[in-house]
N, C-alpha and C positions, 0 to 999 in steps of 0.2 A: 593096654586097657589100665585105664588110668584108675590109682585104688583109693577111693574115697572113706577115710574112717573119722570118726567123732573123735575129734581129740579136743581137751580141755585145757584150756588158755593156761599160761603161766600165774599171771593175773586175773585177768576175767576175759570173759567171750570176746574173740577178737573178730570183727565184722568188717561191715564196709568203712572206707577211708573216710575220715572224714576232715575237710580241710578248715581250719582256721582262717579268720581275718583278724583275730583279735590280737590284743597286745602280746609281743614277742617272750615264748618259751621254748620248753622242751618241745618236740613233734611229737603229737599226739596220734594214736591209732585207735579204735575201739569204737565201742556202743556208747553211747549216752545213759547214767543210768539215773532214775529220777529219782532216787530218795539221798540226802545227803549222808556222808559217811560217817559216822560217830565221833564223836571228840575222843583228844589224845589220851589216852591214861596216864595215871601218876606211877612212876616206878623206879626204882634204883638201878646205877649202871655196874653192871659186872665188872668187876676190874678186869685190866688190859693182860691179856694172857701172853705177851712179848711185843719186844721192839720191832717197830713196822707194820704193827696193827692199828689200823685207823674204824671208828666210830660210823656205823651207818644207823642211823635213828629206824624205829620199829616204826610203821605205818598201818592202814587199815587199806586191805585190796579187796578186791572184789571175785568170787566165783560163783560158781552153781547154784551154791547155798547161801548165796548172800555174802557182805563183808564177813571178812575174815582177818585176824590180827597177825602180822609178819613181825616178829620179836626184832627189839635192835639186836644189833650184834658187831663184835670186831671182825673187821676182815681186813687182811693183810694187802696193801694198797699195790696194785698189778706193777704196776712201774714209780721207780724214785721219781717226786716231785709232784705227783698226781693225787687229787683230794676227791672226795666222793660229794656230789653233789645230788642232794637228796630228791625222789620224786615227790609228786606233790597233785593231790585234786584238785582240780579249778571248775568252776561252772561257766558253761558255753552252749550254743546250740540247743537248748533246751535241756539242759542236764549236766550230770557232772563226771567228767572226763579225766583219766588219770594221766599226768605227763611223767613220763619214765627217768626216772635218774639215771645220772652217768658219772665217768671217773676225766676226771681233765686237768690242767696245771692250773687252772681259776675254778672257783666256787662262782658256779652260777645261779639263777634265780630257781629259787622252789618255795613260790607262792606266798611268801613272806608268813608259811608257817613256823611258829616256835618249836620245835620238835625236842629241844632242850639239848643240855652236853654238848654246847657250843654251836649249834645250830638256832641260831635266835630268832631268823625271821629273812636275815639277810648276812651273804659269808659267813664266816667259822671262824671264832673265837678259841676253837680247844687246841690248836698246835699250829706249828708252821715249819716247813723243810729249811735246813740249811745245812749246804757241803755234804748232801747226799743222807742226811740222816732226818728222821721227824722227832723236833722237839714238842714235848706235851705240857699243857696247859693243868698243871696243876687243881689250878682254882676252879676249872672245870670239868676235866676229866678224872676218872679212877683209876690211877697208876700207883704200882710198886714201886716207890723209889730205890730199896736193895734189889730190884730186878733190873729196873731202867732208868740210868742216870740222867739221860738229855730228856731236862723236865725245866720248867720255871713256873713262875708264880705270878699270874696277872690278875687283878679280880675283875669282873666284867659286869655292867649291870643292864639288867634285863629291861628292855622298853616294853617288848611285849609279852605278855602274860598269859593272852589267854590260851585257851586248849584245843581252841577251833581248828578243824583237821582239813580244810578247804579254801579255796581261795574263792573271791567274786560270787555274786546272787544273793540270795538273801540271807543274812547274818555271818555272810564268809568273810574273811580277811578281807580288806582292801589294803591290797597294794600292788605296785608294779613295777617290774625290772627297771632296774638303772643302765645307764651307759656300758658302765663295766660288766655287768652281768650279760647283758644281750652278748659283749664282746666276747665274754667267755663259754657260749653257746656257739659261737664259730669258730672259737679255737678245736684243736684236735681232740679228741676225748673218743672213749668206748664205753660201750655198757656195761652193764652189770657183769661179774664177771662168773666163771661155774660153780663156785661156792656159794656164791647169792641164789643163782637161779636154783639149787640143791636146797637153800635155807629155803626159800619160797614155796618149794613143791612140798617140801616137811612140812611146813604149815598152814599149806592149804588141805591136805591131808589128814590135821590133826581136828577130831570133830571139837575140842574143846577149846579151839583159838577163834569160832567161829561167833562173832557177833549175839547170833541168837541163841545160843549156848551160854556164853559169859557175860552176857548183859553192861557190856563195854570193859570189864575186868577181867582181862587174859591173865588163866593162870601161868604160863608164862611168856611174860613181857622182855623179856630181853636174856639174850644167852650171852657166854663169855667166847665162844665159837660159831660159826654160821652150821645150821643144822642140829647141833645137838640141844636136842628139847629135853634133855632128861640130865638129872645130876645137879651137884653142888654150883655149876655155871650158871644155872636157870635161874630167873628171879620171877616173881610174881609181881602183879600190879597192886599198888596201894589203896588206889583210889579209880573208880571208875569211870568213864568219861560216855555222857548221854548218848544213848542209841537212839535215833529216831527212826519212828513207826515206817514202815514199807508203804507204800499204796499199793492200793489195791489191785490186780492184774487183773488186762483184760482179757477176756476168753478168746478173742479173736484178734486180738495181738498178733501181728506178723511174727514171725520166728529169723529170727539174722542169722544166715551160718557162717561159721569162722571162713575167712579167705587163708586157703592152704598154698594156692599156688597164684601167681601173677595175674592167670586167664579169670581166677574167682577175684580179682579186684574191678569196680565198677571203672570203667573209662574215665579217666582225669579233665572234666569240667572244664576248658578256658577261665580262667577269671574275666571278669569285666575291665579294661585297661582304664586306669586311675589317671583323666584327664590331666593334665600339668598346663594347659593353653598354648602349648609348644608342637604345632603340629610334627617337626621333625623328629620330637622327642617321642612322640606317641606313638608314631610308626615306628619307629627304632623299636622301641618297646613290645611293639606285636610282632616284629622279626625275631626279636629274643623268645619271646614265648612260644613263637611258630617252632622255632631251632629245639629250644626246652622240651617242647612237647614231644618232638619225633624221635629226639634222643632218649627220654626217655621210653617209650613205644618200645625202639630198640631193644633197652636193657629191660624190659619186662620180657620181649619173646627170648631174648638170650637166655634170661633165669630159665623161662619156662621151655625151652629147647632141653636143657641140661638137667631139669628134675621130670622131663619125659625119658632122659636114656637112662635114670637112677629106675623107673618105674620099669622099662624093658629089662634093666640089669636083675632086678628082681622078680622076675616072670621066669627069665632063665635059670636063675638061680633057684626057684622054688623054696625060697622059704619060708618062716612061718609067720604068724599073725604079728606077732611081739618085735619082731626084725624090720616088716612091714611100717608098724606103728612108731617107729623110733625113725624111720626116712621121713616120715609123715610128717612129724614134729619136726624134724630139722627144715624140712620145706617150708613149715609155718612159720618156722624164724627167720627164713632167709625172705621170704615174700615179707613180713612186717618189716624188717631191716630196709628193704628196699621201697616198700610205701613209705617210711618214714623219711629215708633220704629224698625222695623224689616231693613230700610234702615242704620239708624245710626250703628245697632249692626255690619251690614256686613262692615260698613266703619271701625267701629273701630277693629275690627278683621282684616282687610288691613290693616291697619295703623300698628298695632303691629307688623304682618310680616315684611312689609316694615322696620320697626325699627330696626329690628332683626339685628344686628351683622354679619358682612358679614366672611367669612375665610381669613385670609392674602395670598397673593400668595408664594405660594413656590419657594423656590432660587433654583436658578441654580446650577446643579452640575458642580464644577471646569473640566475647560475641560485639559485633561489629554496628 
């Protein structure tokens, strides 16, 4: 018997898979939020705790109690040569949706948002990898040179000084991904590491970090290490960001339940074929769509079977509710990752079709 438990999302309530035909960015999964995230607060960066730590900027996440601040923090890079691409909020499909950040060899698109400390809208100016070591730009990052010696000093002129925390829509940053940023998203990358996930959980459970309580000026704006929200390594915001008033909720609005298992996801609708004017090319695209959909259905079924086996083991072992909840949370993460991968595959297939060359118009016959 399947165990259905209500689990709070790491960032915000997960729901139906939302397909995007907007400009390319990280894959998005979730429920559209109708109120814009607050502006970014102003804060000082804690000193880097040691060699190999990379800065991950703070941002506004969304939970059951509305927006809450996830403090910026220093995180050990999961692999030599990997850099952090921050997540960001983007406007689309009638609401604000969060695009998850990731680690990879290049920095991808993060909405053109100026998070500061090297993340000024595009790329990263805070440092670079060289021969297996990360070199820190002292002009951008707070580094103790008595502890870390692999440093350099290159001043950077910020062209985007806005504190707006979302891309697109009314009042949002008007930025699109460059070809290099699009390529970065296609490279091998990994999601936020466990330390970052725990950091988000700690922020979500702290009432002081809710925008409704701090009015855009979080008392813990940044920390020197993930999850350590108290002590000398935590700094408060100097200036608040504007908090937007939430829209009045509709009493009869349908409630979206989180997708915990593949069977909870809505079946992916096959998108319309972008016509290239080439019948053979369009037919090939339709065949590729059918093949992809069949493959994705098989992957859903396989994951569902594996999760069903987990449920059966729990029943036999007669574990407590805490253990059951841990397993369900793991299932939710697996389902989210599967949905994200399937969305990206659909987007890539559509983009290849849209980029296909169109036949040149035929010349008119001369009048006789």
